[in-house]
C-alpha positions as CSV (number, residue, x, y, z in Angstrom):
1,M,147.1,30.7,103.1
2,R,144.1,29.8,100.9
3,L,142.1,32.8,102.1
4,R,145.1,35.1,101.4
5,N,145.4,33.7,97.8
6,I,141.6,34.3,97.2
7,A,141.9,37.8,98.5
8,K,144.8,38.5,96.2
9,A,142.9,37.1,93.3
10,L,139.9,39.3,94.0
11,V,142.1,42.4,94.1
12,L,143.7,41.3,90.8
13,A,140.3,40.7,89.3
14,G,139.1,44.1,90.4
15,T,142.1,45.7,88.7
16,V,141.7,43.8,85.5
17,L,137.9,44.3,85.3
18,G,138.3,48.0,86.0
19,T,136.4,48.0,89.3
20,A,139.3,49.2,91.5
21,P,139.6,53.0,92.1
22,F,141.9,54.9,89.7
23,A,143.7,58.2,90.1
24,P,143.9,60.5,87.1
25,A,147.2,60.4,85.2
26,Q,147.4,64.2,85.2
27,A,146.1,66.6,87.9
28,D,146.6,70.0,86.1
29,D,144.4,71.6,83.5
30,V,146.2,70.1,80.5
31,I,146.1,66.5,79.2
32,K,149.2,65.8,77.2
33,I,149.4,63.3,74.4
34,G,152.5,62.1,72.7
35,V,153.1,62.0,68.9
36,L,155.9,59.6,68.0
37,H,156.4,59.8,64.2
38,S,159.4,60.3,61.9
39,L,159.4,63.8,60.5
40,S,162.8,63.2,58.9
41,G,164.7,60.3,57.3
42,T,163.5,57.6,55.0
43,M,160.0,57.1,56.6
44,A,159.1,60.8,56.7
45,I,157.3,60.5,53.4
46,S,154.7,58.3,55.2
47,E,154.8,59.3,58.8
48,S,154.7,63.1,58.8
49,T,151.1,63.0,57.6
50,L,150.1,61.0,60.7
51,K,151.6,63.7,62.9
52,D,149.4,66.2,61.2
53,T,146.4,63.9,61.6
54,V,146.9,63.8,65.4
55,L,147.2,67.5,65.5
56,M,144.0,67.8,63.5
57,M,142.2,65.6,66.0
58,V,143.6,67.6,69.0
59,D,142.6,70.9,67.4
60,D,139.0,69.6,66.8
61,L,138.8,68.2,70.4
62,N,139.9,71.5,71.9
63,K,137.4,73.4,69.7
64,H,134.7,71.4,71.3
65,G,135.7,72.0,74.9
66,G,138.7,69.7,75.3
67,L,138.5,66.4,77.3
68,L,137.3,66.0,80.8
69,G,137.1,69.8,81.0
70,K,140.8,70.1,80.2
71,K,142.7,71.4,77.2
72,V,144.5,68.7,75.2
73,E,148.1,69.4,74.2
74,A,150.1,67.4,71.7
75,V,153.8,66.8,72.5
76,V,155.5,66.1,69.1
77,V,158.9,64.5,68.9
78,D,161.0,63.3,65.8
79,P,162.6,59.9,66.1
80,A,164.0,60.6,62.6
81,S,163.6,57.1,61.1
82,N,166.1,55.9,63.7
83,W,164.8,52.8,65.4
84,P,166.8,53.0,68.7
85,L,165.9,56.7,68.9
86,F,162.2,55.7,68.9
87,A,162.7,54.0,72.3
88,E,164.5,57.1,73.7
89,K,161.8,59.4,72.6
90,A,159.1,57.1,73.9
91,R,160.7,57.1,77.4
92,E,161.1,60.9,77.2
93,L,157.4,61.2,76.4
94,L,156.3,59.0,79.3
95,E,158.8,59.9,82.0
96,K,159.5,63.6,81.2
97,D,156.4,64.9,79.5
98,K,154.0,62.6,81.4
99,V,151.8,62.0,78.4
100,A,148.5,60.1,79.0
101,V,148.8,58.3,75.7
102,V,151.1,58.1,72.6
103,F,150.1,57.9,68.9
104,G,152.9,56.7,66.8
105,C,155.3,54.4,65.0
106,W,155.0,53.1,61.5
107,T,157.6,50.3,60.9
108,S,157.4,47.2,63.0
109,V,161.1,47.7,64.0
110,S,160.2,51.0,65.5
111,R,157.2,49.5,67.3
112,K,159.4,46.6,68.6
113,S,161.9,49.2,69.7
114,V,159.4,51.1,71.9
115,L,157.4,48.1,73.2
116,P,159.6,47.3,76.2
117,V,159.5,51.0,77.3
118,F,155.7,51.0,77.2
119,E,155.4,47.8,79.0
120,E,158.0,48.8,81.7
121,L,156.3,52.2,82.3
122,N,152.7,51.0,81.7
123,G,152.3,53.5,78.9
124,L,149.6,53.3,76.2
125,L,150.5,53.2,72.5
126,F,148.1,53.4,69.6
127,Y,149.8,51.9,66.5
128,P,148.1,52.9,63.3
129,V,149.7,50.9,60.5
130,Q,149.2,47.5,58.9
131,Y,151.7,45.0,60.4
132,E,152.7,41.4,60.5
133,G,150.7,40.3,63.5
134,E,152.4,37.9,65.8
135,E,152.0,40.2,68.7
136,S,149.5,41.4,71.3
137,S,150.6,43.6,74.1
138,N,148.6,44.9,77.0
139,N,150.1,48.3,76.3
140,V,149.4,48.6,72.6
141,F,146.2,49.0,70.6
142,Y,146.7,48.0,67.0
143,T,144.4,50.0,64.7
144,G,146.1,49.0,61.4
145,A,145.5,45.7,59.6
146,A,146.7,42.3,60.7
147,P,147.7,39.9,57.9
148,N,144.2,38.4,57.7
149,Q,142.8,41.9,57.0
150,Q,145.2,42.8,54.2
151,A,147.9,40.3,53.0
152,I,145.9,37.1,52.9
153,P,142.8,38.7,51.2
154,A,145.1,40.4,48.7
155,V,146.7,37.1,47.6
156,E,143.3,35.4,47.6
157,Y,142.0,38.1,45.3
158,L,145.0,37.7,42.9
159,M,144.4,33.9,42.9
160,S,140.8,34.4,41.9
161,K,139.4,34.6,38.4
162,E,138.4,38.2,39.0
163,G,142.0,39.0,40.1
164,G,143.8,37.3,37.2
165,E,144.4,33.7,38.6
166,A,148.0,34.2,39.5
167,K,150.1,31.0,39.8
168,R,153.6,32.4,40.6
169,W,154.5,34.8,43.3
170,V,157.2,37.4,43.9
171,L,157.4,38.5,47.6
172,E,159.4,41.7,47.3
173,G,160.1,43.6,50.6
174,T,162.2,45.9,52.6
175,D,164.6,44.0,54.9
176,Y,163.1,44.2,58.3
177,V,160.5,42.6,60.6
178,Y,157.2,43.4,58.9
179,P,158.0,42.2,55.4
180,R,159.9,39.0,56.5
181,T,157.2,37.9,59.0
182,T,154.4,38.8,56.6
183,N,156.1,36.8,53.8
184,K,156.6,33.9,56.2
185,I,152.9,33.8,56.8
186,L,152.1,34.3,53.0
187,R,154.5,31.4,52.1
188,A,152.7,29.2,54.6
189,F,149.3,30.3,53.2
190,L,150.5,29.7,49.6
191,H,151.7,26.2,50.6
192,S,148.2,25.5,52.0
193,K,146.8,26.4,48.6
194,G,149.2,23.9,46.8
195,V,151.8,26.5,45.6
196,S,155.3,25.0,45.7
197,D,158.5,26.9,46.7
198,A,159.6,26.7,43.0
199,D,156.7,29.2,42.2
200,I,157.7,31.6,45.0
201,M,160.5,34.2,44.7
202,E,161.4,36.2,47.8
203,N,163.7,39.2,47.9
204,Y,164.6,42.0,50.3
205,T,166.4,45.3,50.0
206,P,167.5,47.9,52.5
207,F,165.5,50.9,53.7
208,G,165.9,53.8,51.2
209,F,167.0,51.4,48.4
210,S,167.0,53.3,45.0
211,D,168.8,51.2,42.3
212,W,166.0,48.8,41.3
213,Q,167.2,47.9,37.8
214,T,168.6,44.4,38.8
215,E,165.7,43.5,41.0
216,V,163.0,44.5,38.5
217,A,164.9,42.5,35.8
218,A,164.9,39.5,38.1
219,I,161.1,39.8,38.5
220,K,160.6,39.9,34.8
221,K,162.8,36.8,34.3
222,F,160.9,34.9,37.0
223,A,157.6,35.8,35.4
224,S,158.8,34.6,32.0
225,A,158.2,30.9,33.0
226,G,154.7,30.9,31.4
227,K,152.5,31.0,34.5
228,K,150.7,34.1,35.5
229,T,152.9,36.0,38.0
230,A,152.0,38.6,40.6
231,V,154.2,40.7,42.9
232,V,153.3,41.1,46.5
233,S,155.1,44.3,47.7
234,T,156.0,45.0,51.3
235,I,158.5,47.7,50.3
236,N,158.3,50.5,52.8
237,G,159.1,54.2,52.8
238,D,160.6,56.3,50.1
239,A,162.1,53.2,48.3
240,N,158.7,52.8,46.7
241,V,159.2,55.8,44.4
242,P,162.2,54.4,42.5
243,F,160.7,50.9,42.5
244,Y,157.6,52.0,40.6
245,K,159.7,54.2,38.3
246,E,161.8,51.3,37.4
247,L,158.8,49.1,36.7
248,A,157.7,51.7,34.2
249,N,161.2,52.0,32.8
250,Q,161.3,48.3,32.1
251,G,157.8,48.2,30.7
252,V,156.2,46.1,33.5
253,K,152.5,46.6,33.1
254,A,149.7,45.6,35.5
255,T,148.1,43.5,32.8
256,D,151.2,41.4,32.6
257,I,152.7,41.4,36.2
258,P,150.3,43.0,38.7
259,V,151.8,44.4,41.8
260,V,149.8,44.6,45.0
261,A,151.3,46.8,47.7
262,F,150.7,46.9,51.4
263,S,152.5,50.2,52.1
264,V,151.7,52.3,49.1
265,G,148.7,54.6,49.4
266,E,147.6,58.0,48.2
267,Q,150.4,59.8,50.2
268,E,153.2,57.8,48.5
269,L,151.7,58.1,45.0
270,S,151.2,61.9,45.4
271,G,155.0,62.4,44.8
272,I,155.3,60.4,41.5
273,D,153.9,60.3,38.0
274,T,151.3,57.5,38.2
275,K,150.3,57.3,34.5
276,N,152.5,54.2,34.0
277,L,151.3,52.6,37.2
278,V,147.6,52.4,36.3
279,G,146.1,49.0,37.1
280,H,148.6,48.1,39.8
281,L,147.0,47.4,43.2
282,A,147.1,48.2,46.9
283,A,145.3,46.4,49.7
284,W,144.0,48.6,52.6
285,N,141.0,49.0,54.9
286,Y,140.3,52.5,53.5
287,F,140.8,54.6,50.4
288,E,140.1,58.3,50.0
289,S,137.9,57.6,46.9
290,V,135.2,55.7,48.9
291,K,131.9,57.6,48.9
292,N,130.0,58.0,52.1
293,P,129.1,61.0,54.4
294,T,131.6,60.0,57.1
295,N,134.5,60.0,54.6
296,A,133.3,63.3,53.0
297,A,133.3,64.9,56.4
298,F,136.8,63.4,57.2
299,I,138.3,64.8,54.0
300,K,136.7,68.2,54.5
301,Q,138.0,68.3,58.1
302,W,141.5,67.4,56.8
303,H,141.5,70.0,54.1
304,T,140.2,72.7,56.4
305,F,142.8,72.0,59.0
306,I,145.8,71.5,56.7
307,K,144.7,74.5,54.4
308,D,145.5,72.6,51.3
309,D,142.8,70.9,49.2
310,K,145.4,68.9,47.3
311,R,146.6,67.0,50.4
312,V,145.3,63.4,50.3
313,T,144.0,61.2,53.0
314,N,145.0,57.5,53.4
315,D,144.5,54.3,55.4
316,P,147.0,55.0,58.2
317,M,145.4,58.4,58.7
318,E,142.0,56.7,59.0
319,A,143.5,54.2,61.5
320,T,144.9,57.2,63.5
321,Y,141.5,58.8,63.4
322,I,139.8,55.7,64.7
323,G,142.3,55.2,67.5
324,F,142.1,58.8,68.6
325,K,138.2,58.7,68.6
326,M,138.2,55.4,70.6
327,W,140.7,56.7,73.1
328,T,138.7,59.8,73.6
329,Q,135.5,57.8,74.1
330,A,137.3,55.4,76.5
331,V,138.6,58.4,78.6
332,L,135.1,59.8,78.8
333,Q,133.7,56.5,79.8
334,A,136.3,55.9,82.4
335,G,136.2,59.5,83.6
336,T,140.0,59.6,83.8
337,T,143.1,59.3,81.6
338,D,144.5,56.6,83.9
339,V,146.0,53.9,81.6
340,D,144.5,50.9,83.4
341,A,141.0,52.4,83.5
342,V,141.2,53.6,79.8
343,R,142.4,50.1,78.7
344,Q,139.4,48.4,80.2
345,A,137.0,51.0,78.7
346,M,138.5,50.5,75.2
347,Y,137.1,47.0,74.8
348,G,134.0,47.1,72.6
349,Q,134.4,50.8,71.6
350,T,133.0,51.4,68.2
351,V,133.6,54.2,65.6
352,K,131.8,54.9,62.4
353,A,134.9,55.0,60.2
354,P,135.5,56.9,57.0
355,S,135.6,53.5,55.3
356,G,131.8,53.5,55.7
357,F,131.9,50.6,58.2
358,T,131.5,50.7,61.9
359,V,134.7,49.3,63.4
360,V,135.0,47.8,66.9
361,M,137.9,47.2,69.3
362,N,138.3,43.6,70.4
363,T,139.8,42.2,73.6
364,N,142.9,41.1,71.6
365,H,143.7,44.8,71.2
366,H,143.0,44.7,67.5
367,L,140.1,46.0,65.4
368,S,137.4,44.4,63.3
369,K,137.8,46.2,60.0
370,P,136.7,45.9,56.3
371,V,139.2,44.9,53.6
372,M,139.5,46.7,50.3
373,I,141.6,46.3,47.2
374,G,142.1,49.4,45.1
375,E,143.4,49.8,41.6
376,I,145.7,52.8,40.8
377,R,144.2,55.5,38.7
378,P,146.1,58.1,36.6
379,D,145.3,60.8,39.2
380,G,147.0,58.8,42.0
381,Q,143.7,57.8,43.6
382,F,142.3,54.2,43.7
383,D,139.2,52.6,42.3
384,V,138.0,50.0,44.8
385,V,137.7,46.8,42.7
386,W,136.9,44.5,45.6
387,K,135.9,44.7,49.3
388,T,134.5,42.6,52.0
389,K,130.8,42.8,52.8
390,R,131.4,43.0,56.5
391,T,134.2,43.8,58.9
392,I,136.9,41.1,59.6
393,K,138.2,40.5,63.1
394,A,142.0,40.7,63.2
395,D,144.0,37.6,64.1
396,A,146.9,38.5,66.4
397,W,148.4,35.1,65.7
398,S,148.3,33.5,62.3
399,P,146.4,30.2,61.8
400,Y,148.8,29.4,59.0
401,L,151.9,29.1,61.2
402,A,152.3,25.8,63.1
403,E,153.9,27.6,66.1
404,D,150.8,29.7,66.5
405,K,148.3,26.9,66.8
406,G,146.1,27.4,69.8
407,K,147.5,30.8,70.8
408,V,145.0,33.2,72.3
409,A,145.2,37.0,72.7
410,D,142.6,38.1,75.1
411,W,143.2,40.8,77.7
412,T,140.0,40.4,79.7
413,F,139.8,38.4,82.9
414,P,140.4,35.5,83.3
415,W,142.8,35.3,80.2
416,V,144.8,38.5,80.7
417,C,147.2,37.2,78.1
418,G,148.4,38.1,74.6
419,N,150.2,34.8,73.9
420,C,148.9,31.7,75.8
421,T,146.8,28.6,75.2
422,E,144.9,28.7,78.5
423,P,143.7,31.4,80.9
424,K,146.6,33.0,82.8
425,Y,144.4,32.9,85.9
426,K,142.8,29.6,85.2
427,A,142.4,28.8,88.9
428,Y,139.9,31.6,89.2
429,A,138.2,31.2,85.9
430,N,135.2,29.5,87.5
């Protein structure tokens, strides 16, 4: 019995470490990849550009000979900002279209919807948007920011002398997983800094919310207590447009009540008049305005592909670019599109990103990335007012939540776990 168990462990170790033989996922002359982004509905304002980004990367790959000697074909579906439909479309891509990988989702509720499908069918999803953390799946690579790469640094900046020394906090978000979990983490972080609940206001509105008069008035009233107040916005999708318009209508200026947003970038600002929003902030890992050769080439590639020099780039586009590059490199390293082989080859992959930093994929399926805070300009671009000197490794689990203490996300042997406090295969760790 003992020998049988050891033999099983060695087979398992070989599979985890990538030493077992793998069969290619597709045997024909085409490698299919799935694109799972909303092209209609409330999230289309943000997600449709990511579909175009993937198509740009596919086009460039095919112009340079494809992948493993095969043409790459994008299979595009529209889950239409309908969260259950995301799961249906994901299953369709994996079972019917037999895609080797999927690039997609924006909201956390869409990602949560598809996660069981990817885990059941052993699919591979690259998720390119900032999110709340509190997750690490063997079937997902998270190329957007975790809270310690966006939300926490943004609040620390606003607390600093350079950022205005804010003392009171409005946590304003759309009513779903990402804002509520992020704000749970931020509340715990603020408590650790001595901020009381009396100095924290928290409010949520539905997707697509448009009548912001009452909410903005409440923010102004909360800020009238005499302490410097800042708004931390996790509002998502097209609700951002009327929110910022109402801020301007009620005379809320960045010098009085700064707003830092986690889901507002160049794409969202391109549809509104930004002259009254100058000075408000956004926290990301990339801005189009950063100057370096890699970003210049990225922007040029985008404008050439899209045939419109006015189309902006943004952070989730960069995260999509990074994920696509890393997946391609991992496929070449593995010599196959087989999910298990590619997954093992992903660890340690690096990409010189348009941010100007070299980013790396860690064994918790999250990136090490820089953090930047940008200030809105009249032209809808951002001036970077603060950034980290080096990349920051993402925390899959927040150190500020008591229930996360000791949790480890590490998908290499002997851990093979996204949420545990000791190696899953501890008996064979030595």
